[in-house]
C-alpha positions in Angstrom: -65.7 136.0 -159.0 -64.6 136.3 -155.3 -63.9 133.5 -152.9 -64.9 133.3 -150.1 -63.1 132.1 -146.8 -65.6 129.6 -144.8 -62.7 128.9 -142.0 -59.6 129.9 -140.9 -55.6 128.8 -142.5 -53.3 126.9 -140.8 -50.9 130.3 -140.6 -53.6 131.6 -138.8 -54.0 128.8 -136.6 -50.4 128.4 -135.9 -49.6 133.0 -135.8 -52.7 132.8 -132.4 -51.4 129.8 -130.6 -47.8 130.7 -130.6 -49.4 133.9 -129.8 -50.9 132.2 -126.4 -47.9 130.2 -126.0 -45.7 133.6 -125.7 -48.3 135.0 -123.6 -48.4 132.0 -121.0 -44.8 131.3 -121.3 -44.2 135.5 -119.4 -47.0 134.8 -117.2 -46.9 131.5 -115.2 -43.4 131.7 -114.1 -44.8 134.9 -112.4 -48.0 133.3 -111.7 -45.6 130.3 -109.8 -43.3 133.3 -107.8 -45.9 135.3 -106.8 -47.5 131.5 -105.5 -44.6 130.9 -103.7 -43.9 134.3 -102.4 -47.3 134.2 -100.7 -46.8 131.0 -99.3 -43.1 132.4 -97.6 -45.2 135.6 -95.8 -47.7 133.6 -95.2 -45.2 131.1 -92.5 -43.3 134.3 -91.8 -46.9 136.3 -90.3 -47.5 133.1 -88.3 -44.2 133.1 -87.6 -44.0 136.7 -85.8 -47.4 136.8 -84.2 -46.3 133.0 -82.5 -43.6 135.0 -81.3 -45.0 137.9 -80.4 -47.6 135.7 -78.2 -45.4 133.7 -77.2 -43.4 136.7 -75.6 -46.3 138.9 -73.9 -46.8 135.0 -71.7 -43.2 135.2 -70.7 -43.3 138.8 -69.7 -46.6 138.5 -67.7 -46.1 135.1 -66.2 -42.5 133.7 -66.3 -39.5 136.6 -66.1 -37.8 133.7 -66.2 -36.8 134.1 -70.0 -35.9 130.9 -71.4 -35.5 128.8 -74.6 -38.4 127.0 -75.9 -39.8 124.6 -79.1 -43.2 125.7 -80.2 -45.5 123.2 -82.4 -48.4 123.9 -84.2 -49.6 121.6 -87.0 -47.3 120.5 -88.3 -44.8 123.0 -88.0 -41.6 123.5 -84.8 -40.8 127.2 -84.3 -38.1 127.0 -81.6 -37.4 130.6 -80.0 -33.8 131.2 -78.8 -32.9 134.1 -75.9 -30.2 135.6 -76.7 -27.4 138.1 -74.9 -26.9 138.5 -71.5 -29.4 140.6 -70.1 -32.1 138.1 -72.7 -33.5 141.3 -74.1 -32.9 139.8 -77.6 -35.1 137.2 -79.4 -34.8 135.3 -82.5 -37.9 132.3 -83.7 -36.4 129.9 -86.3 -38.5 127.4 -88.6 -38.0 125.2 -91.9 -39.6 126.8 -94.7 -42.0 125.3 -97.2 -39.3 124.9 -99.8 -36.2 123.7 -96.4 -34.7 126.5 -95.7 -33.9 127.6 -91.6 -35.6 131.0 -91.5 -34.8 133.0 -88.6 -36.5 136.1 -86.9 -34.7 138.1 -84.9 -36.6 140.4 -82.3 -35.8 142.4 -79.4 -38.1 142.7 -76.8 -39.0 145.9 -73.2 
């Protein structure tokens, strides 16, 4: 007579668990890297929006272009005008990972 199997063998469990371990060991680092890049992109987008709003405000209200510090929430963004004619502008901030990020733009 044939023996009927009513459960899993230990070898089948180990194989399936090792497969899940391989899958998670590949995709979890990708997910973590994707999340960190998403946070960096959100911060850069926020910095660019603040910079463009500040440039528009300066052009309309105050033709004197002076360096300034913009605080939004708990972040500080430093706007620095560069060059003799002050057509170039740079915004710096510290990202989530503690690195200083600089974004350079030119104005009309």
